[in-house]
C-alpha positions as CSV (number, residue, x, y, z in Angstrom):
1,M,82.8,16.3,-32.6
2,P,80.4,19.2,-32.2
3,T,81.7,20.8,-35.5
4,A,81.1,17.3,-37.6
5,R,77.7,17.7,-36.2
6,R,76.9,21.1,-37.4
7,T,78.8,19.8,-41.2
8,Q,76.4,16.9,-41.4
9,A,73.7,18.8,-40.4
10,Y,74.2,21.4,-43.0
11,I,74.8,18.8,-45.6
12,N,71.4,17.3,-44.6
13,D,69.8,20.5,-44.5
14,L,71.5,21.2,-48.0
15,E,69.7,17.7,-49.4
16,D,66.4,18.5,-47.9
17,E,66.1,22.1,-49.4
18,I,67.3,20.5,-53.1
19,K,64.9,18.0,-52.3
20,R,61.8,20.7,-51.6
21,L,62.9,22.7,-54.6
22,K,62.8,19.7,-56.5
23,R,59.2,19.1,-55.8
24,Q,58.1,22.8,-56.1
25,S,59.1,22.7,-59.5
26,Q,57.2,19.7,-60.4
27,T,53.8,21.3,-58.7
28,Q,54.5,24.7,-60.6
29,T,55.4,23.0,-63.9
30,P,52.0,21.9,-65.5
31,S,52.8,18.6,-67.8
32,A,50.6,15.7,-69.5
33,S,52.1,13.0,-67.4
34,N,50.5,14.5,-64.2
35,Y,46.8,14.8,-66.0
36,S,44.8,12.2,-63.7
37,P,41.3,11.2,-66.1
38,Q,39.3,11.4,-62.6
39,Q,40.4,15.0,-62.2
40,P,37.3,17.2,-63.6
41,D,38.3,19.2,-66.5
42,F,38.6,22.8,-64.3
43,A,41.4,21.2,-62.3
44,V,43.7,21.0,-65.0
45,A,42.7,24.2,-66.9
46,L,43.9,25.8,-63.4
47,P,47.8,26.5,-62.5
48,A,48.8,23.6,-60.6
49,T,49.7,25.8,-57.8
50,T,46.2,26.9,-57.4
51,T,45.0,23.2,-56.2
52,T,47.9,22.6,-53.8
53,A,47.5,22.3,-49.7
54,S,49.2,25.7,-49.3
55,T,46.7,26.8,-51.1
56,I,43.8,25.5,-49.0
57,L,45.3,25.5,-45.7
58,P,45.5,28.4,-43.1
59,T,49.1,30.2,-43.4
60,A,49.6,29.8,-39.6
61,A,49.2,25.6,-40.6
62,Q,51.7,26.6,-43.6
63,D,54.2,27.6,-41.1
64,T,54.1,24.4,-38.9
65,E,56.4,21.0,-38.6
66,H,55.7,18.9,-41.5
67,V,56.9,15.2,-39.6
68,F,57.3,13.4,-43.0
69,D,59.1,15.9,-45.3
70,H,59.7,12.7,-48.3
71,D,57.2,11.6,-50.6
72,P,54.6,8.7,-49.8
73,W,56.7,5.4,-49.3
74,F,55.4,2.5,-52.1
75,V,57.2,-0.6,-52.8
76,D,57.1,-2.3,-56.4
77,Y,55.1,-6.2,-56.0
78,K,55.3,-7.9,-59.3
79,N,52.3,-9.9,-57.9
80,H,50.1,-6.8,-57.6
81,D,49.2,-4.7,-60.0
82,G,51.0,-1.9,-58.6
83,P,53.3,-0.5,-56.1
84,V,52.1,-1.0,-52.8
85,Y,51.8,1.8,-50.3
86,I,53.7,1.5,-46.9
87,G,52.6,3.5,-44.0
88,E,54.1,5.0,-41.3
89,A,53.4,2.9,-38.0
90,A,53.3,-0.8,-38.8
91,C,55.5,-2.7,-36.5
92,T,56.7,-5.0,-39.7
93,G,57.8,-1.1,-40.6
94,F,59.2,-0.3,-37.9
95,T,61.3,-2.9,-37.8
96,T,62.0,-2.3,-41.6
97,R,63.4,1.2,-40.2
98,C,65.8,-0.6,-38.0
99,R,67.0,-2.5,-40.1
100,Q,68.1,0.1,-42.5
101,V,69.9,2.1,-39.7
102,F,71.9,-1.1,-39.3
103,S,72.2,-1.4,-42.8
104,S,73.9,2.1,-43.1
105,V,77.0,0.7,-41.2
106,T,76.7,-3.0,-42.1
107,G,75.8,-2.9,-45.6
108,L,73.7,-6.0,-45.6
109,D,70.2,-5.6,-47.5
110,G,67.7,-3.4,-45.3
111,K,64.7,-3.5,-47.7
112,H,61.4,-4.1,-47.0
113,I,59.9,-7.3,-46.5
114,V,56.7,-7.9,-48.1
115,R,54.2,-9.5,-46.4
116,T,53.7,-13.0,-48.3
117,H,52.4,-15.3,-45.5
118,F,48.7,-15.4,-45.8
119,I,45.9,-17.3,-47.6
120,S,45.4,-15.5,-51.1
121,D,42.2,-14.6,-52.6
122,E,43.1,-17.7,-55.3
123,K,43.4,-20.0,-52.3
124,F,39.9,-18.8,-50.7
125,A,38.0,-19.6,-54.0
126,E,39.5,-22.9,-54.4
127,F,39.2,-24.0,-50.8
128,S,35.4,-22.4,-50.8
129,V,34.0,-25.4,-52.9
130,T,34.9,-28.0,-50.2
131,P,31.6,-28.8,-48.1
132,C,31.7,-27.8,-44.7
133,P,29.5,-29.9,-42.2
134,W,27.8,-28.4,-39.4
135,P,29.0,-29.6,-36.2
136,T,26.5,-31.3,-33.8
137,Y,25.0,-29.5,-31.0
138,N,27.7,-30.3,-28.3
139,Q,30.4,-29.4,-30.8
140,A,28.7,-26.1,-31.3
141,T,28.2,-24.9,-27.6
142,L,31.3,-25.9,-26.7
143,M,33.2,-23.6,-29.9
144,A,30.7,-21.0,-28.7
145,R,31.8,-21.2,-25.0
146,V,35.2,-21.0,-26.4
147,V,34.9,-17.5,-28.1
148,Q,33.2,-16.0,-24.9
149,G,35.3,-17.1,-22.5
150,T,38.8,-15.9,-24.8
151,I,38.3,-13.0,-27.5
152,G,34.3,-12.4,-26.5
153,S,35.6,-11.7,-22.8
154,Y,36.8,-8.3,-24.0
155,Y,35.1,-7.9,-27.2
156,N,31.1,-7.4,-27.2
157,L,30.6,-9.7,-30.0
158,C,26.8,-10.4,-29.6
159,R,24.1,-11.1,-26.8
160,W,25.2,-14.6,-25.9
161,D,22.0,-15.4,-23.6
162,V,20.2,-15.0,-27.2
163,L,22.7,-16.4,-28.9
164,F,22.4,-20.1,-26.9
165,S,18.6,-20.1,-26.9
166,D,19.0,-19.5,-30.6
167,M,21.3,-22.6,-30.8
168,K,19.3,-24.7,-28.8
169,N,15.9,-23.9,-30.5
170,L,17.9,-25.1,-33.9
171,Y,19.1,-28.0,-32.9
172,S,16.1,-29.2,-31.1
173,S,13.6,-28.4,-34.0
174,P,13.9,-29.0,-38.0
175,M,13.3,-25.8,-38.6
176,V,15.5,-23.9,-41.5
177,P,17.8,-20.6,-39.6
178,G,17.6,-17.7,-41.3
179,R,20.5,-16.5,-43.4
180,L,21.9,-13.9,-40.7
181,L,21.9,-16.7,-38.0
182,T,23.5,-19.1,-40.0
183,C,26.0,-16.6,-41.0
184,K,26.5,-15.7,-37.5
185,L,27.0,-19.0,-36.5
186,Y,29.4,-20.2,-38.9
187,A,31.5,-17.0,-37.7
188,I,31.3,-18.1,-34.3
189,F,32.4,-21.7,-35.1
190,A,35.7,-19.9,-37.0
191,L,36.4,-17.9,-33.7
192,G,35.8,-21.0,-31.5
193,E,37.8,-23.8,-33.6
194,V,40.9,-21.3,-33.9
195,Y,40.9,-20.1,-30.5
196,S,40.7,-23.5,-28.6
197,A,42.9,-25.5,-31.1
198,R,46.9,-25.9,-30.5
199,S,48.2,-26.1,-33.9
200,S,47.1,-26.3,-37.5
201,S,46.2,-29.7,-38.2
202,S,46.6,-31.8,-41.7
203,G,42.9,-30.9,-42.4
204,G,43.9,-27.2,-42.7
205,Y,43.8,-24.0,-41.1
206,P,41.6,-24.2,-37.9
207,G,37.9,-22.9,-38.6
208,L,39.2,-22.0,-41.9
209,Q,36.3,-24.1,-43.5
210,Y,33.6,-22.4,-40.9
211,F,34.5,-18.9,-42.0
212,L,34.7,-19.0,-46.0
213,R,31.0,-20.5,-45.5
214,A,30.4,-17.6,-43.3
215,N,31.8,-15.5,-46.0
216,R,29.6,-17.2,-48.8
217,E,26.5,-16.5,-46.8
218,V,27.5,-12.7,-47.3
219,S,25.1,-11.5,-50.3
220,G,25.7,-7.8,-51.1
221,R,25.5,-4.9,-48.7
222,P,22.1,-4.6,-46.7
223,E,20.5,-1.0,-47.2
224,R,19.3,-1.1,-44.1
225,P,21.7,-3.4,-41.8
226,R,20.7,-4.8,-39.1
227,T,22.6,-5.2,-35.8
228,E,23.8,-8.9,-36.7
229,S,25.0,-7.6,-39.8
230,I,27.7,-5.7,-37.5
231,E,28.3,-8.8,-35.1
232,I,29.0,-10.5,-38.0
233,A,31.5,-8.3,-39.7
234,V,33.1,-7.9,-36.2
235,M,33.8,-11.7,-36.4
236,L,34.9,-11.9,-39.4
237,C,37.2,-9.0,-39.3
238,L,39.0,-10.9,-36.4
239,Y,39.5,-13.9,-38.0
240,S,40.2,-12.4,-41.2
241,L,44.0,-11.4,-39.0
242,I,44.1,-14.3,-37.6
243,L,44.7,-15.5,-40.9
244,N,47.0,-12.8,-41.7
245,R,44.9,-10.7,-44.1
246,R,45.0,-7.4,-42.2
247,D,43.8,-5.6,-45.4
248,A,40.5,-7.8,-45.2
249,A,39.9,-7.2,-41.5
250,Y,40.4,-3.4,-42.6
251,F,37.7,-4.1,-44.7
252,W,35.5,-5.6,-42.4
253,I,35.7,-3.6,-39.8
254,G,35.4,-0.5,-41.6
255,S,31.9,-2.0,-43.1
256,A,31.1,-2.3,-39.6
257,L,31.5,0.9,-38.7
258,R,29.7,2.1,-41.8
259,M,26.8,0.1,-41.0
260,S,27.3,1.2,-37.4
261,M,26.6,4.7,-38.8
262,T,23.8,4.3,-41.2
263,Q,22.1,3.0,-37.5
264,G,23.0,6.2,-35.9
265,M,24.8,3.6,-33.6
266,H,27.0,6.4,-32.8
267,H,24.1,8.7,-31.2
268,S,22.0,8.1,-28.1
269,I,18.7,7.5,-28.9
270,P,16.0,9.5,-27.0
271,Q,14.6,8.0,-23.6
272,H,11.1,8.1,-25.2
273,Q,11.6,5.8,-28.3
274,T,14.1,3.1,-26.4
275,V,11.9,-0.1,-26.2
276,D,14.0,-3.0,-24.9
277,V,16.8,-1.9,-22.2
278,A,19.0,-5.1,-23.0
279,K,19.0,-4.1,-27.0
280,M,20.0,-0.8,-26.1
281,E,22.5,-1.3,-23.8
282,H,23.8,-4.2,-26.5
283,R,23.4,-2.0,-29.6
284,T,25.6,0.9,-26.9
285,R,28.5,-1.9,-26.4
286,M,28.2,-2.9,-29.9
287,W,28.9,0.8,-31.8
288,W,32.0,1.1,-28.8
289,T,33.2,-2.5,-29.9
290,V,33.4,-1.5,-33.6
291,Y,35.4,1.9,-32.4
292,V,37.7,0.1,-30.9
293,L,38.5,-2.3,-33.5
294,D,38.5,0.6,-35.6
295,R,41.3,2.2,-33.9
296,M,43.1,-0.7,-33.7
297,S,43.2,-1.4,-37.0
298,S,43.6,2.0,-38.2
299,A,46.6,2.5,-36.1
300,M,48.2,-0.8,-36.6
301,M,47.8,-0.4,-40.4
302,S,48.7,3.6,-39.9
303,H,45.6,4.5,-41.8
304,P,43.5,7.8,-40.8
305,I,40.9,7.3,-38.1
306,S,37.4,6.7,-39.5
307,I,35.2,8.7,-37.3
308,P,36.5,11.9,-35.5
309,D,35.3,11.9,-31.5
310,T,33.6,15.5,-31.9
311,D,30.7,13.0,-34.0
312,I,30.3,10.5,-31.3
313,D,27.6,11.5,-28.6
314,I,26.3,8.0,-27.7
315,Q,26.8,7.2,-24.3
316,L,29.5,4.8,-22.6
317,P,28.7,1.4,-21.6
318,S,26.4,1.1,-18.5
319,D,26.5,-0.6,-14.6
320,P,24.1,-3.7,-15.2
321,R,23.6,-3.6,-11.8
322,T,21.7,-0.4,-12.3
323,I,19.3,-2.0,-14.5
324,P,16.6,-4.3,-13.0
325,A,16.0,-5.8,-16.1
326,L,20.6,-6.8,-16.6
327,A,20.9,-7.1,-13.0
328,N,21.2,-10.8,-13.3
329,N,22.9,-11.2,-16.7
330,T,26.6,-12.3,-16.0
331,D,27.3,-12.7,-19.3
332,L,27.9,-8.9,-19.9
333,I,31.4,-8.0,-19.6
334,D,32.2,-5.4,-17.0
335,H,31.6,-2.0,-17.8
336,E,34.6,-0.4,-16.4
337,F,36.8,-2.9,-18.8
338,L,34.6,-1.3,-21.4
339,I,35.2,2.1,-20.6
340,A,38.8,1.7,-19.9
341,T,39.1,0.4,-23.3
342,I,37.2,2.7,-25.0
343,K,39.6,5.3,-23.5
344,L,42.5,3.8,-24.8
345,A,41.5,3.8,-28.1
346,R,40.6,7.5,-27.9
347,I,44.4,8.2,-27.2
348,L,45.4,5.9,-29.7
349,G,43.5,8.0,-32.5
350,D,45.6,10.7,-31.0
351,I,49.0,9.1,-31.6
352,A,47.6,8.4,-35.4
353,S,46.6,11.6,-35.9
354,S,49.3,14.1,-34.3
355,L,52.6,11.7,-34.4
356,Y,51.9,9.5,-37.2
357,T,50.8,11.7,-39.7
358,R,51.8,13.7,-42.9
359,A,49.8,16.5,-42.0
360,K,51.7,19.5,-40.4
361,A,51.8,20.4,-36.8
362,Q,51.3,23.2,-34.3
363,R,54.2,21.5,-32.3
364,S,57.3,19.6,-32.6
365,S,57.2,15.8,-32.7
366,L,58.9,15.4,-29.4
367,H,56.3,17.8,-27.4
368,R,53.3,15.9,-29.1
369,V,55.4,12.4,-27.3
370,Q,55.2,14.4,-24.2
371,T,51.4,15.3,-24.7
372,L,50.8,11.4,-25.6
373,L,52.5,10.1,-22.3
374,K,50.6,12.9,-20.4
375,S,47.2,11.3,-21.6
376,L,48.4,7.3,-21.3
377,Q,49.4,8.3,-17.6
378,T,46.1,10.0,-16.8
379,W,44.8,6.9,-18.3
380,H,46.5,4.6,-16.0
381,D,46.0,6.5,-13.0
382,N,42.7,7.0,-13.0
383,L,42.0,2.7,-13.8
384,P,39.9,1.0,-11.2
385,K,41.6,-1.0,-8.6
386,H,40.2,-4.4,-10.1
387,L,41.9,-3.5,-13.5
388,Q,45.2,-2.5,-12.4
389,L,47.8,-5.4,-12.3
390,P,48.7,-6.4,-8.8
391,K,51.6,-5.2,-6.9
392,S,52.3,-7.9,-4.4
393,T,50.3,-11.0,-6.5
394,P,52.0,-12.6,-9.3
395,I,50.3,-11.4,-12.6
396,Q,49.0,-15.4,-13.1
397,T,46.1,-14.5,-10.8
398,V,45.2,-11.4,-13.4
399,P,42.3,-12.3,-15.3
400,R,42.9,-12.8,-19.0
401,P,40.6,-9.5,-20.5
402,V,42.6,-7.4,-18.2
403,A,46.3,-8.7,-18.8
404,T,45.1,-8.3,-22.3
405,M,44.2,-4.7,-21.5
406,H,47.2,-3.9,-20.3
407,L,49.5,-5.6,-23.2
408,W,47.6,-3.0,-25.7
409,F,48.5,-0.2,-22.9
410,N,52.0,-1.4,-22.9
411,Q,52.1,-1.5,-26.8
412,T,50.3,1.9,-27.0
413,I,53.4,3.7,-25.5
414,I,55.8,1.5,-27.1
415,L,54.3,3.1,-30.6
416,T,54.5,6.6,-28.9
417,T,57.7,6.4,-27.9
418,R,59.8,3.7,-30.5
419,P,60.5,6.5,-32.7
420,V,62.6,8.2,-30.2
421,L,64.6,4.8,-29.7
422,L,65.2,4.9,-33.4
423,Y,66.3,8.1,-33.1
424,V,68.9,7.0,-29.8
425,L,69.5,3.8,-32.2
426,R,70.5,6.2,-35.6
427,N,72.8,8.7,-33.2
428,H,74.5,5.7,-31.8
429,L,75.6,4.4,-34.8
430,S,76.1,7.8,-36.1
431,P,77.7,6.4,-39.8
432,T,79.0,9.5,-41.5
433,Q,79.9,7.8,-44.2
434,S,77.3,5.8,-46.5
435,S,79.7,2.4,-47.0
436,P,80.2,0.1,-44.7
437,A,83.9,0.1,-46.3
438,Q,84.6,3.7,-44.7
439,F,83.5,2.4,-41.3
440,G,86.7,3.6,-39.6
441,P,88.2,1.7,-37.1
442,Y,88.3,4.7,-34.8
443,H,84.4,5.6,-35.1
444,Q,83.4,5.7,-31.6
445,P,79.2,5.1,-31.3
446,S,77.6,8.0,-29.4
447,I,75.0,7.4,-26.6
448,P,72.9,9.7,-24.8
449,T,74.5,10.0,-21.3
450,N,72.9,13.5,-20.3
451,T,70.0,12.9,-17.7
452,S,68.3,16.3,-18.9
453,D,68.2,14.5,-22.5
454,P,64.4,13.5,-23.0
455,S,65.7,10.8,-25.6
456,L,67.3,8.8,-22.9
457,A,64.0,8.6,-20.6
458,F,61.4,8.3,-23.5
459,S,63.4,5.8,-24.7
460,T,64.0,4.0,-21.9
461,T,60.2,4.0,-21.1
462,C,59.7,2.2,-24.5
463,I,62.2,-0.6,-23.3
464,T,60.5,-0.6,-19.9
465,C,57.1,-1.4,-21.8
466,A,58.7,-3.9,-24.3
467,K,60.0,-6.1,-21.1
468,E,56.8,-5.7,-19.4
469,N,54.7,-7.0,-22.1
470,I,57.0,-10.0,-22.7
471,R,57.0,-10.5,-18.7
472,I,52.8,-10.4,-19.1
473,L,53.0,-12.9,-22.0
474,Q,54.9,-15.0,-20.5
475,S,52.4,-15.3,-17.5
476,L,49.8,-16.1,-20.0
477,W,51.7,-19.0,-21.5
478,V,52.4,-20.5,-18.3
479,V,48.5,-20.7,-17.2
480,G,47.6,-21.3,-20.9
481,S,45.9,-18.4,-21.8
482,F,48.3,-17.8,-24.7
483,S,46.1,-18.9,-27.7
484,T,48.3,-19.8,-30.6
485,F,46.5,-18.1,-33.2
486,A,45.9,-15.1,-31.4
487,Y,46.7,-12.5,-33.5
488,F,47.2,-9.6,-31.0
489,Y,49.1,-11.3,-28.8
490,S,51.7,-12.3,-31.8
491,N,51.8,-8.9,-32.7
492,Y,52.8,-7.5,-28.7
493,L,55.2,-10.1,-28.9
494,F,56.8,-9.5,-32.1
495,S,56.8,-5.5,-31.2
496,A,58.6,-6.4,-27.9
497,G,61.0,-8.0,-29.8
498,V,62.2,-5.6,-31.9
499,T,62.1,-3.4,-29.4
500,L,64.6,-5.4,-27.2
501,G,66.8,-5.9,-30.2
502,V,67.8,-2.6,-30.8
503,A,67.9,-1.8,-27.0
504,S,70.4,-4.9,-26.8
505,Q,73.1,-2.8,-28.8
506,L,72.5,0.6,-27.1
507,P,74.6,0.5,-24.1
508,S,73.5,3.0,-21.5
509,P,73.4,3.6,-17.2
510,T,69.6,2.6,-17.8
511,N,69.5,-0.4,-20.1
512,D,70.8,-4.1,-19.2
513,Q,71.8,-5.4,-22.7
514,D,72.2,-8.9,-21.8
515,A,68.7,-8.7,-20.5
516,C,67.6,-7.1,-23.6
517,T,69.2,-9.9,-25.3
518,E,67.6,-12.9,-23.6
519,G,64.3,-11.3,-24.3
520,F,65.2,-10.5,-27.3
521,E,66.2,-14.2,-27.9
522,F,62.9,-15.4,-26.2
523,V,60.9,-13.8,-28.8
524,L,62.4,-15.4,-31.4
525,Q,62.3,-18.7,-30.2
526,T,58.5,-18.4,-29.6
527,L,57.9,-16.9,-32.4
528,K,59.6,-20.0,-34.3
529,H,57.4,-22.1,-32.3
530,L,54.1,-20.4,-32.8
531,T,55.3,-20.6,-36.9
532,D,55.6,-24.7,-36.5
533,C,52.2,-24.4,-35.4
534,G,51.0,-22.8,-38.4
535,N,50.9,-19.4,-37.0
536,L,50.6,-17.3,-40.5
537,P,51.5,-13.6,-38.7
538,A,53.8,-15.2,-36.3
539,K,55.6,-16.7,-39.5
540,E,55.6,-13.3,-41.2
541,F,56.8,-11.8,-38.1
542,H,59.9,-14.3,-37.1
543,K,61.2,-13.6,-40.7
544,N,61.1,-10.2,-40.2
545,L,63.1,-10.4,-36.8
546,D,65.2,-13.1,-37.8
547,A,66.4,-10.4,-40.9
548,L,66.9,-7.8,-37.7
549,K,69.0,-10.5,-36.2
550,A,71.6,-10.8,-39.0
551,Q,72.0,-7.0,-38.8
552,I,73.1,-7.1,-35.3
553,A,75.0,-10.0,-35.6
554,K,77.0,-8.2,-38.5
555,W,77.1,-5.0,-36.3
556,E,78.1,-6.9,-33.5
557,E,81.0,-8.9,-35.5
558,M,82.3,-5.3,-37.0
559,K,82.5,-3.9,-33.6
560,S,84.5,-7.1,-32.3
561,H,86.7,-6.6,-35.7
562,R,87.1,-2.7,-34.7
563,Q,87.7,-3.2,-31.0
564,S,90.9,-6.3,-31.7
565,S,92.6,-3.6,-34.1
566,S,92.5,-1.0,-32.6
567,T,92.9,0.9,-29.4
568,V,90.7,3.1,-27.8
569,P,91.2,5.4,-24.6
570,M,87.9,4.0,-23.8
571,N,84.6,2.2,-25.8
572,V,81.6,2.6,-23.8
573,D,80.8,-1.2,-25.0
574,N,83.1,-2.6,-22.5
575,V,81.7,-0.7,-19.7
576,G,80.0,-2.4,-17.0
577,P,76.9,-0.9,-15.5
578,G,78.8,0.0,-12.4
579,E,81.6,1.8,-13.9
580,F,79.5,4.0,-16.3
581,P,81.3,7.4,-15.6
582,G,79.6,9.6,-13.1
583,M,76.2,6.8,-12.8
584,G,75.7,4.5,-10.4
585,A,73.8,0.8,-10.9
586,S,70.3,1.4,-9.4
587,A,69.3,1.8,-13.2
588,I,70.4,-1.3,-14.0
589,E,69.2,-3.0,-10.8
590,T,65.8,-1.5,-11.7
591,A,65.5,-3.1,-15.5
592,N,67.2,-6.6,-13.9
593,Q,64.1,-6.4,-11.6
594,V,61.8,-5.3,-14.9
595,W,63.2,-8.7,-17.0
596,S,63.0,-11.0,-13.9
597,G,59.5,-10.6,-13.3
598,N,59.8,-9.3,-10.4
599,S,56.5,-8.9,-8.7
600,A,56.5,-6.3,-7.0
601,F,57.1,-4.2,-10.5
602,H,53.9,-3.5,-12.5
603,D,53.2,-1.1,-15.0
604,A,53.3,1.7,-12.8
605,G,56.8,1.5,-12.7
606,V,56.9,3.0,-16.4
607,F,55.6,6.5,-14.9
608,S,56.9,6.3,-11.8
609,E,60.6,6.7,-12.8
610,P,61.9,10.2,-11.8
611,T,63.7,11.4,-15.1
612,L,60.6,10.7,-17.1
613,Q,58.5,12.4,-14.5
614,G,60.6,15.2,-14.6
615,F,59.9,16.0,-18.6
616,L,56.4,14.9,-18.2
617,A,55.7,18.2,-15.4
618,Q,57.7,20.4,-17.6
619,G,55.9,22.6,-19.7
620,S,55.4,21.7,-23.5
621,F,57.9,24.5,-24.7
622,D,60.2,24.0,-21.6
623,L,61.6,20.9,-23.1
624,P,65.4,20.8,-24.3
625,D,66.2,20.2,-27.6
626,I,66.8,16.5,-28.6
627,M,69.6,17.0,-30.7
628,A,71.0,19.9,-28.9
629,G,75.2,20.5,-28.9
630,A,77.6,21.9,-26.7
631,E,76.9,25.5,-27.8
632,G,73.1,24.7,-27.8
633,E,72.4,24.1,-31.2
634,G,70.5,21.4,-32.3
635,D,66.9,20.4,-33.7
636,P,64.1,19.9,-31.4
637,D,62.1,17.9,-34.2
638,L,61.9,14.0,-34.8
639,A,61.2,14.6,-38.0
640,F,65.1,13.8,-39.9
641,L,64.1,10.0,-38.6
642,Y,61.5,10.0,-41.9
643,T,64.3,11.5,-44.1
644,W,66.7,8.8,-46.0
645,P,69.3,8.6,-47.8
646,D,68.4,7.2,-51.7
647,E,70.5,4.6,-51.5
648,L,69.0,3.0,-48.3
649,G,65.5,3.2,-49.6
650,D,63.4,0.6,-51.3
651,V,61.1,2.8,-53.8
652,G,60.1,6.3,-53.5
653,G,61.6,9.3,-51.6
654,G,62.3,7.9,-48.5
655,L,61.6,5.2,-45.9
656,G,58.2,4.4,-43.8
657,M,56.6,2.1,-41.5
658,S,54.6,-0.5,-43.4
659,G,51.1,-1.0,-43.0
660,L,52.4,-4.7,-45.6
């Protein structure tokens, strides 16, 4: 086996070298086809090599690791005016990556499923002519209260006391509201209607008419934007996500960020120039809301972060109890909660810029995973007590904002560790041939059994967080806090389902396959229910997860056929938890406790596992090689995960994770 692995590694190295030489040849040979009219004349006249990144980057950076050594991934789509760019970190793309690993042995289609379940621009134009009646005062107040109690309980969307006062004045007098107030109210009504709906009615998507009216009120771009313009852009971003219009949502939050920067909101106003304390605190909280949503959108779609932390020097949200003018304001979100989400967003930005990047890095991918997990552990250990998940009380008693924050926290860990999970899956299947017909009956999947292997610890962490997220989402569902159309809840559910679907095929002493299969099926059924209710993102996620299920079913069929047609000394797929060589059942019992929703387990358990603690405590360059064999040979890098045979790709030089 070591000899076969070295041979395969040698072949992979040769293929990589051929690709590198081809790219170098194309770069050094100027041709008319490479000319771009956007380039200045002097750039064309110079040799091509003078404009490459290698001449700009320092020599030290040129010698460091480049994680994505394939060309950027584009997918041809007939309804678009050109190939659509695919990012590297989206959940639908990770699902495609997993399906293509299975496809290498099952032969089923592993191409990326393009996102089509959203309301198109043409439909927008058609719907926008429909009249939108103004709601009654009671309806308007109720919808605003729904927003305040749901998504407005963890994002600072507006000054609620001012909003309700403006609404009362508007309905009690024949005044004509200004354009900004009208637009903001329609955006509030759109969110309020969709967050209070259990399903889409025959009248259309909940809140859509209000959203379209708010869009019509946004005319042009203000030269000097007011805070209300930023609030509106944030709310339009959130509703666009509900419509599964992720690109539009990214545009709206990007607009909010740029309007904020033109106002200088990323800087603190000097004390001698501040006028209204309440306005200044809202200004601060509004900036950080935009910051958090921008980081979430960028990471979700695998785009670069829009502003580095080094350019931000505004203060963090203040404790209103220390400010006399705000001491009696009960509408403000807990400042410690906001600070915790801000710090988590910073780590999310680090994940996007250090792990999911095409730029060269000073350290290997595995070392970066270790560093990011250390940051997440520090974030968790420093949480105030009231923001932690309880150890001895049911999770149903946790406030919705706290539960939502921990869903995001677990998803961030999943995003950090799932490249390692993908490595474990690929190593488990370890196809030595490219066609399923050559998949011999004596093929033995390999799994990491060495407790000194960090891939086992990191992949187990990924699986544990997926189970924990399902437990939290189940609790929110039970108490009625799972909003049918909440985008991020559907996204977290889908991400956990993909992780557990992969985990169900990874027999190991630390993984309960039956529990993972149960969780995978639960996610499928829940997404199907949300789809039937009219949830557009859930419809896309269910389609992707159903395609993964088909790959898993085919793989299990092939395993069953192999087991019935051949006799092997020992098949790890038939080994029970207590029978695994050299290992006890304690790890499986821990996994069962996690999945069964044992109240004694909470997210601290993610970092309390001794093996993971050991790897996090090591010095960065003391980590063992993830691919080290018996002779100590191996590659500590995860770069090979992003290099794929051409026959598995859709379009372009390799596979990536989708931002579609």
